[in-house]
TORPA-4810 file (N, C-alpha, C, O; in nm, 3 decimals):
<nodes>
NODE_1_1.546_-1.142_-1.001_1.469_-1.031_-0.949_1.324_-1.075_-0.931_1.275_-1.070_-0.818_X
NODE_2_1.255_-1.116_-1.034_1.115_-1.156_-1.020_1.105_-1.295_-0.959_0.997_-1.335_-0.914_X
NODE_3_1.215_-1.371_-0.955_1.212_-1.504_-0.899_1.191_-1.499_-0.748_1.144_-1.596_-0.689_X
NODE_4_1.225_-1.390_-0.686_1.211_-1.378_-0.541_1.065_-1.346_-0.508_1.001_-1.265_-0.575_X
NODE_5_1.014_-1.411_-0.404_0.873_-1.394_-0.368_0.843_-1.251_-0.325_0.733_-1.201_-0.347_X
NODE_6_0.942_-1.184_-0.264_0.916_-1.047_-0.221_0.899_-0.953_-0.340_0.831_-0.851_-0.329_X
NODE_7_0.960_-0.985_-0.453_0.939_-0.903_-0.572_0.795_-0.916_-0.620_0.736_-0.818_-0.667_X
NODE_8_0.740_-1.034_-0.609_0.599_-1.053_-0.648_0.508_-0.979_-0.551_0.410_-0.917_-0.592_X
NODE_9_0.540_-0.985_-0.421_0.460_-0.912_-0.323_0.467_-0.761_-0.348_0.365_-0.692_-0.339_X
NODE_10_0.586_-0.710_-0.378_0.600_-0.567_-0.406_0.526_-0.527_-0.533_0.464_-0.421_-0.538_X
NODE_11_0.532_-0.612_-0.634_0.458_-0.585_-0.758_0.309_-0.581_-0.730_0.238_-0.494_-0.781_X
NODE_12_0.260_-0.674_-0.651_0.118_-0.678_-0.616_0.079_-0.555_-0.535_-0.030_-0.500_-0.555_X
NODE_13_0.165_-0.512_-0.443_0.136_-0.391_-0.365_0.130_-0.268_-0.455_0.044_-0.182_-0.437_X
NODE_14_0.221_-0.258_-0.551_0.219_-0.144_-0.644_0.095_-0.145_-0.732_0.033_-0.041_-0.755_X
NODE_15_0.059_-0.263_-0.781_-0.061_-0.273_-0.865_-0.186_-0.239_-0.784_-0.273_-0.165_-0.831_X
NODE_16_-0.196_-0.293_-0.663_-0.311_-0.261_-0.579_-0.318_-0.113_-0.545_-0.427_-0.056_-0.535_X
NODE_17_-0.202_-0.051_-0.528_-0.199_0.093_-0.502_-0.256_0.174_-0.617_-0.331_0.269_-0.596_X
NODE_18_-0.219_0.136_-0.738_-0.272_0.209_-0.853_-0.416_0.171_-0.885_-0.488_0.251_-0.943_X
NODE_19_-0.458_0.051_-0.848_-0.598_0.012_-0.866_-0.687_0.091_-0.771_-0.804_0.115_-0.800_X
NODE_20_-0.632_0.133_-0.657_-0.711_0.209_-0.561_-0.753_0.346_-0.615_-0.837_0.413_-0.555_X
NODE_21_-0.694_0.389_-0.727_-0.742_0.511_-0.791_-0.879_0.490_-0.855_-0.953_0.586_-0.876_X
NODE_22_-0.912_0.367_-0.886_-1.037_0.339_-0.956_-1.140_0.272_-0.868_-1.255_0.257_-0.909_X
NODE_23_-1.103_0.233_-0.748_-1.197_0.170_-0.656_-1.180_0.236_-0.520_-1.072_0.283_-0.487_X
NODE_24_-1.285_0.238_-0.444_-1.274_0.303_-0.315_-1.399_0.287_-0.232_-1.469_0.187_-0.244_X
NODE_25_-1.426_0.384_-0.150_-1.537_0.381_-0.055_-1.656_0.458_-0.111_-1.640_0.568_-0.164_X
NODE_26_-1.773_0.401_-0.099_-1.894_0.474_-0.135_-1.954_0.530_-0.007_-1.973_0.459_0.091_X
NODE_27_-1.981_0.659_-0.011_-2.029_0.727_0.109_-2.153_0.808_0.072_-2.155_0.877_-0.029_X
NODE_28_-2.255_0.799_0.156_-2.373_0.883_0.140_-2.345_1.015_0.212_-2.310_1.016_0.330_X
NODE_29_-2.361_1.124_0.141_-2.340_1.251_0.210_-2.475_1.306_0.256_-2.578_1.239_0.243_X
NODE_30_-2.475_1.426_0.309_-2.596_1.485_0.367_-2.705_1.509_0.264_-2.822_1.517_0.300_X
NODE_31_-2.670_1.519_0.136_-2.770_1.543_0.032_-2.827_1.415_-0.024_-2.899_1.417_-0.124_X
NODE_32_-2.795_1.302_0.039_-2.845_1.170_0.000_-2.797_1.127_-0.138_-2.866_1.052_-0.207_X
NODE_33_-2.681_1.173_-0.178_-2.620_1.128_-0.304_-2.497_1.048_-0.272_-2.436_1.065_-0.166_X
NODE_34_-2.459_0.960_-0.362_-2.342_0.877_-0.340_-2.216_0.952_-0.381_-2.210_1.010_-0.490_X
NODE_35_-2.118_0.952_-0.295_-1.987_1.010_-0.322_-1.888_0.895_-0.323_-1.887_0.813_-0.231_X
NODE_36_-1.805_0.888_-0.424_-1.710_0.779_-0.438_-1.572_0.830_-0.399_-1.510_0.906_-0.474_X
NODE_37_-1.524_0.790_-0.282_-1.395_0.835_-0.232_-1.291_0.731_-0.273_-1.293_0.618_-0.224_X
NODE_38_-1.201_0.771_-0.363_-1.094_0.680_-0.404_-0.961_0.753_-0.394_-0.953_0.860_-0.333_X
NODE_39_-0.857_0.696_-0.452_-0.723_0.753_-0.441_-0.708_0.890_-0.500_-0.611_0.960_-0.469_X
NODE_40_-0.800_0.931_-0.585_-0.790_1.064_-0.646_-0.899_1.158_-0.595_-0.936_1.253_-0.664_X
NODE_41_-0.951_1.133_-0.475_-1.059_1.215_-0.421_-1.011_1.356_-0.386_-1.079_1.453_-0.418_X
NODE_42_-0.897_1.367_-0.323_-0.839_1.499_-0.297_-0.688_1.490_-0.314_-0.634_1.382_-0.336_X
NODE_43_-0.621_1.601_-0.305_-0.478_1.608_-0.333_-0.396_1.524_-0.236_-0.302_1.456_-0.277_X
NODE_44_-0.430_1.528_-0.109_-0.353_1.454_-0.009_-0.363_1.303_-0.031_-0.263_1.232_-0.021_X
NODE_45_-0.483_1.255_-0.062_-0.500_1.112_-0.092_-0.427_1.074_-0.220_-0.368_0.966_-0.228_X
NODE_46_-0.431_1.160_-0.318_-0.364_1.131_-0.445_-0.213_1.121_-0.425_-0.150_1.029_-0.477_X
NODE_47_-0.156_1.214_-0.352_-0.012_1.214_-0.329_0.030_1.092_-0.248_0.126_1.024_-0.283_X
NODE_48_-0.042_1.063_-0.139_-0.006_0.950_-0.054_-0.020_0.818_-0.129_0.066_0.730_-0.116_X
NODE_49_-0.126_0.802_-0.205_-0.147_0.678_-0.280_-0.042_0.662_-0.389_0.011_0.552_-0.408_X
NODE_50_-0.012_0.768_-0.460_0.087_0.761_-0.568_0.226_0.728_-0.514_0.297_0.645_-0.570_X
NODE_51_0.264_0.794_-0.406_0.397_0.769_-0.351_0.408_0.628_-0.295_0.509_0.561_-0.316_X
NODE_52_0.305_0.581_-0.225_0.310_0.446_-0.167_0.320_0.340_-0.276_0.398_0.245_-0.263_X
NODE_53_0.243_0.355_-0.384_0.247_0.258_-0.493_0.379_0.268_-0.570_0.436_0.166_-0.608_X
NODE_54_0.427_0.388_-0.592_0.552_0.406_-0.667_0.672_0.353_-0.589_0.762_0.293_-0.648_X
NODE_55_0.673_0.376_-0.459_0.785_0.327_-0.377_0.789_0.175_-0.379_0.896_0.115_-0.384_X
NODE_56_0.671_0.112_-0.375_0.667_-0.034_-0.381_0.721_-0.085_-0.515_0.793_-0.185_-0.518_X
NODE_57_0.687_-0.018_-0.622_0.736_-0.060_-0.754_0.886_-0.032_-0.771_0.956_-0.110_-0.834_X
NODE_58_0.933_0.078_-0.717_1.076_0.111_-0.727_1.159_0.013_-0.645_1.270_-0.023_-0.685_X
NODE_59_1.105_-0.031_-0.531_1.179_-0.122_-0.444_1.205_-0.257_-0.511_1.297_-0.327_-0.471_X
NODE_60_1.127_-0.293_-0.609_1.149_-0.420_-0.680_1.287_-0.422_-0.743_1.355_-0.525_-0.740_X
NODE_61_1.329_-0.312_-0.799_1.453_-0.306_-0.875_1.577_-0.281_-0.788_1.688_-0.269_-0.841_X
NODE_62_1.559_-0.274_-0.658_1.671_-0.254_-0.567_1.711_-0.386_-0.500_1.752_-0.387_-0.384_X
NODE_63_1.700_-0.494_-0.573_1.726_-0.626_-0.516_1.873_-0.646_-0.480_1.905_-0.734_-0.401_X
NODE_64_1.963_-0.567_-0.536_2.105_-0.580_-0.501_2.138_-0.507_-0.371_2.238_-0.539_-0.306_X
NODE_65_2.058_-0.413_-0.334_2.077_-0.337_-0.211_1.958_-0.367_-0.119_1.862_-0.289_-0.114_X
NODE_66_1.965_-0.479_-0.048_1.852_-0.527_0.031_1.818_-0.434_0.147_1.701_-0.423_0.183_X
NODE_67_1.916_-0.368_0.205_1.888_-0.277_0.317_1.802_-0.159_0.271_1.704_-0.123_0.337_X
NODE_68_1.839_-0.101_0.159_1.760_0.009_0.105_1.622_-0.041_0.061_1.522_0.028_0.080_X
NODE_69_1.617_-0.160_0.003_1.490_-0.218_-0.039_1.398_-0.238_0.082_1.278_-0.212_0.074_X
NODE_70_1.454_-0.284_0.192_1.375_-0.304_0.314_1.328_-0.171_0.369_1.214_-0.160_0.414_X
NODE_71_1.413_-0.070_0.367_1.374_0.063_0.417_1.261_0.122_0.332_1.167_0.180_0.385_X
NODE_72_1.272_0.107_0.200_1.167_0.159_0.114_1.036_0.081_0.131_0.928_0.139_0.123_X
NODE_73_1.046_-0.047_0.156_0.926_-0.127_0.178_0.858_-0.086_0.308_0.735_-0.077_0.313_X
NODE_74_0.936_-0.061_0.410_0.878_-0.013_0.536_0.815_0.125_0.518_0.710_0.153_0.575_X
NODE_75_0.879_0.210_0.439_0.819_0.341_0.408_0.689_0.324_0.332_0.593_0.398_0.356_X
NODE_76_0.684_0.228_0.242_0.561_0.201_0.168_0.450_0.152_0.261_0.334_0.187_0.244_X
NODE_77_0.487_0.069_0.359_0.388_0.021_0.456_0.331_0.139_0.536_0.210_0.149_0.554_X
NODE_78_0.419_0.227_0.581_0.373_0.342_0.659_0.287_0.435_0.576_0.186_0.487_0.624_X
NODE_79_0.325_0.457_0.451_0.244_0.542_0.364_0.108_0.481_0.333_0.008_0.552_0.324_X
NODE_80_0.103_0.349_0.316_-0.025_0.287_0.289_-0.115_0.288_0.412_-0.237_0.298_0.400_X
NODE_81_-0.056_0.279_0.532_-0.135_0.293_0.654_-0.186_0.437_0.666_-0.299_0.460_0.708_X
NODE_82_-0.101_0.534_0.629_-0.144_0.674_0.627_-0.260_0.693_0.528_-0.353_0.768_0.556_X
NODE_83_-0.255_0.625_0.416_-0.362_0.635_0.318_-0.493_0.580_0.375_-0.599_0.639_0.354_X
NODE_84_-0.486_0.469_0.447_-0.606_0.414_0.510_-0.662_0.513_0.612_-0.784_0.532_0.620_X
NODE_85_-0.574_0.575_0.690_-0.619_0.674_0.787_-0.684_0.793_0.717_-0.785_0.846_0.764_X
NODE_86_-0.628_0.834_0.604_-0.688_0.945_0.528_-0.826_0.907_0.473_-0.917_0.989_0.471_X
NODE_87_-0.840_0.782_0.429_-0.972_0.735_0.384_-1.073_0.743_0.499_-1.185_0.791_0.480_X
NODE_88_-1.034_0.696_0.616_-1.125_0.700_0.731_-1.155_0.844_0.773_-1.266_0.875_0.815_X
NODE_89_-1.055_0.931_0.762_-1.077_1.071_0.794_-1.177_1.135_0.697_-1.262_1.215_0.737_X
NODE_90_-1.166_1.099_0.569_-1.262_1.151_0.471_-1.402_1.100_0.501_-1.500_1.173_0.481_X
NODE_91_-1.413_0.976_0.547_-1.544_0.922_0.581_-1.605_0.996_0.699_-1.727_1.016_0.703_X
NODE_92_-1.523_1.037_0.794_-1.574_1.109_0.910_-1.629_1.247_0.872_-1.710_1.304_0.945_X
NODE_93_-1.585_1.301_0.758_-1.636_1.432_0.718_-1.779_1.423_0.665_-1.848_1.525_0.656_X
NODE_94_-1.824_1.302_0.632_-1.962_1.281_0.590_-2.036_1.218_0.708_-2.016_1.101_0.739_X
NODE_95_-2.121_1.296_0.772_-2.187_1.247_0.892_-2.328_1.204_0.855_-2.421_1.285_0.851_X
NODE_96_-2.343_1.076_0.829_-2.476_1.016_0.811_-2.472_0.876_0.868_-2.366_0.815_0.879_X
NODE_97_-2.586_0.828_0.904_-2.591_0.694_0.958_-2.601_0.588_0.849_-2.590_0.469_0.877_X
NODE_98_-2.621_0.630_0.725_-2.636_0.537_0.615_-2.506_0.512_0.538_-2.506_0.441_0.437_X
NODE_99_-2.399_0.569_0.583_-2.273_0.554_0.512_-2.227_0.409_0.517_-2.243_0.341_0.618_X
NODE_100_-2.172_0.362_0.408_-2.123_0.226_0.403_-1.999_0.217_0.319_-1.958_0.314_0.255_X
NODE_101_-1.940_0.099_0.319_-1.819_0.076_0.241_-1.852_-0.019_0.127_-1.938_-0.106_0.139_X
NODE_102_-1.784_0.000_0.017_-1.797_-0.095_-0.093_-1.696_-0.207_-0.073_-1.601_-0.194_0.004_X
NODE_103_-1.717_-0.315_-0.143_-1.628_-0.429_-0.131_-1.488_-0.395_-0.182_-1.389_-0.452_-0.134_X
NODE_104_-1.479_-0.304_-0.277_-1.348_-0.268_-0.331_-1.264_-0.186_-0.235_-1.145_-0.164_-0.259_X
NODE_105_-1.323_-0.139_-0.125_-1.244_-0.064_-0.027_-1.147_-0.155_0.047_-1.058_-0.106_0.116_X
NODE_106_-1.163_-0.286_0.034_-1.069_-0.380_0.096_-0.932_-0.375_0.030_-0.833_-0.420_0.088_X
NODE_107_-0.924_-0.321_-0.091_-0.795_-0.307_-0.159_-0.700_-0.224_-0.075_-0.581_-0.254_-0.068_X
NODE_108_-0.751_-0.121_-0.011_-0.666_-0.036_0.072_-0.607_-0.112_0.190_-0.496_-0.082_0.235_X
NODE_109_-0.679_-0.209_0.239_-0.632_-0.286_0.354_-0.528_-0.389_0.313_-0.439_-0.421_0.391_X
NODE_110_-0.539_-0.442_0.192_-0.445_-0.545_0.146_-0.307_-0.490_0.113_-0.210_-0.565_0.116_X
NODE_111_-0.296_-0.362_0.081_-0.166_-0.305_0.043_-0.062_-0.314_0.155_0.048_-0.362_0.129_X
NODE_112_-0.092_-0.271_0.279_0.011_-0.287_0.382_0.037_-0.433_0.419_0.148_-0.468_0.459_X
NODE_113_-0.064_-0.519_0.406_-0.044_-0.661_0.436_0.052_-0.723_0.336_0.144_-0.796_0.375_X
NODE_114_0.032_-0.695_0.208_0.119_-0.749_0.104_0.259_-0.689_0.116_0.359_-0.759_0.096_X
NODE_115_0.268_-0.562_0.149_0.399_-0.499_0.169_0.471_-0.558_0.290_0.593_-0.571_0.289_X
NODE_116_0.396_-0.592_0.393_0.456_-0.655_0.509_0.511_-0.794_0.475_0.617_-0.832_0.525_X
NODE_117_0.441_-0.867_0.391_0.492_-0.996_0.346_0.620_-0.979_0.264_0.712_-1.060_0.274_X
NODE_118_0.626_-0.873_0.184_0.748_-0.845_0.107_0.864_-0.810_0.201_0.976_-0.856_0.181_X
NODE_119_0.836_-0.730_0.302_0.941_-0.693_0.397_0.993_-0.816_0.471_1.112_-0.827_0.497_X
NODE_120_0.903_-0.906_0.503_0.946_-1.029_0.569_1.036_-1.112_0.478_1.134_-1.170_0.524_X
NODE_121_1.003_-1.119_0.349_1.087_-1.191_0.254_1.223_-1.127_0.236_1.324_-1.197_0.226_X
NODE_122_1.227_-0.995_0.232_1.355_-0.924_0.220_1.440_-0.949_0.345_1.560_-0.971_0.335_X
NODE_123_1.377_-0.946_0.461_1.448_-0.971_0.586_1.507_-1.111_0.589_1.620_-1.131_0.633_X
NODE_124_1.430_-1.210_0.542_1.480_-1.347_0.537_1.598_-1.359_0.441_1.695_-1.429_0.471_X
NODE_125_1.592_-1.292_0.326_1.705_-1.292_0.232_1.829_-1.232_0.296_1.940_-1.285_0.282_X
NODE_126_1.811_-1.123_0.366_1.924_-1.055_0.431_1.987_-1.147_0.536_2.109_-1.156_0.544_X
NODE_127_1.906_-1.213_0.614_1.960_-1.307_0.714_2.032_-1.423_0.647_2.135_-1.468_0.697_X
NODE_128_1.978_-1.473_0.536_2.041_-1.584_0.464_2.178_-1.544_0.411_2.273_-1.621_0.421_X
NODE_129_2.188_-1.425_0.354_2.315_-1.377_0.300_2.416_-1.356_0.413_2.534_-1.388_0.398_X
NODE_130_2.372_-1.302_0.526_2.463_-1.282_0.638_2.513_-1.415_0.694_2.630_-1.425_0.731_X
NODE_131_2.428_-1.515_0.699_2.472_-1.644_0.750_2.567_-1.712_0.652_2.660_-1.782_0.693_X
NODE_132_2.547_-1.691_0.523_2.639_-1.746_0.423_2.773_-1.675_0.429_2.876_-1.737_0.407_X
NODE_133_2.773_-1.545_0.458_2.899_-1.471_0.472_2.979_-1.517_0.593_3.102_-1.516_0.590_X
NODE_134_2.910_-1.558_0.699_2.981_-1.607_0.818_3.050_-1.739_0.789_3.154_-1.769_0.848_X
NODE_135_2.993_-1.819_0.700_3.051_-1.949_0.668_3.177_-1.937_0.583_3.261_-2.027_0.584_X
NODE_136_3.191_-1.826_0.511_3.308_-1.810_0.422_3.430_-1.776_0.493_3.535_-1.759_0.431_X
</nodes>
């Protein structure tokens, strides 16, 4: 299970998803105070972040059912992209020219990339098993 590279990628995606609760975007609002937008900023971000990270962690243990594991990984990719869109939407609600991003906001971008690498590994495993079945 952990010997497969996609399990490591899925574990990293789950960890990064839960780390995004503690790191995020710093935004200056109209009152010139810093607002820290992270995974727990509002209910929609909390739900999307939690589900995306949990699905990635659950998919690790579905190594015997690669089709379902691939479907869950793709769902995790879509949810993490939705989370990035929600972050950008929250930034648009603060209209100032001084708004900026913190370096930790890159964590949100790495989650779909790492999940995509996991999906690619699962796809390669599935192709390998199918080719071995043809030889039998």
